[in-house]
Phi, psi and omega in degrees: 000128177283166182292334175294316181293316182290328172292321178300315190292321184300314175299319178301317182296317182295316179302312185303312186299309180308316187290316175301315182300319177299310185306310185301316175303314177306313180294310180304316181296318172301321181292308176304315185292322186286315181301313185298323177290321177296316178305313181291314180296326180296313181301311179299323175287318178294311188256356186230348180261157174299144170306326178296338179278328200296324187294314187295320183288326168292329169303311180291324169296314179307320169307312183290321188288326183286328178289323176294313179297325178295321182281351181227056185305331183274355183256143176280329182300317180299324188289325175296319179284330167297316169303323182293316180295320187286320168313303178300326176294318171307310174307314178292326176292313179063162179077192186286332174298349183270344188301319182294322178297310183303323178296322184295306174299317178299327180292316173304311184290320176299323178292320175303313178298322178300334187273306177198111177290332179284349180304143181051044178058030175080021181304329182305309182298316175298310183295319177291323179305320184294320176301316190292332179264353180261329184278135177308144181281173178305138027261349184279308186225200184255354182315143184196102179306310175309309177298328173299310174306319180295316176289329179289324181302321180287326181288322175300317176302325179274333185222074189292335180259001176303147181293306191281324170299329180285315179300308182286338166290314170308310186300313179303310175300316175299307180298340180252020168078030181231067189296314180306317176295344179280336188301310181305322179297322177291319172300323177290322185294315183294329173274359183295145184295147180291149183259130181299132182080004192229035191288328178294302177311315173297322169288326178286320178300318181298313179306315176301322183301309172307322174290315174301323181292320171308314183297318186288332179271353176288155179275000000 
């Protein structure tokens, strides 16, 4: 093989490697941008929109989140956020009519955990736990307080200082009649470090934590 041919082959290999790297960077950027947009829209709907608007807006956002998760099937992050939006939609619908949406969200979180349970600081464990302690138990639904605590323990283990796992652990404790135990979790939630790009969500969650703390401390 002469030097010219060898050089051409080396250039082809280098260009191919660079193209693959650029493609991976582009996909990662698309995922990050898509997740950030869904996070912003979810927070805006939850904390800034009137209750009468939320169901319609969550339906549109759920469709957007589904498109992202379909395009990024090997990643858990879009599945988690699709689950969060679907769960929020179920909360707005309420009643037995929301059970099908809750089951849909449960499947999304379980798929996300199978791919990577540590993604987004363990948010899939945390969000799945919320379903288990809010949904009615058998024979109506799949609710299971013991399963919820097991999942909350995993979420706290992954992100012990996070605002969401501490807030929801406290909410679980209050809903299961252990208000005094909820206080330190709410104090940690209020002291949690800010999340980049999630100011609206952080402000809204802190306000909810303060309300829950007043409830936990009441007689």
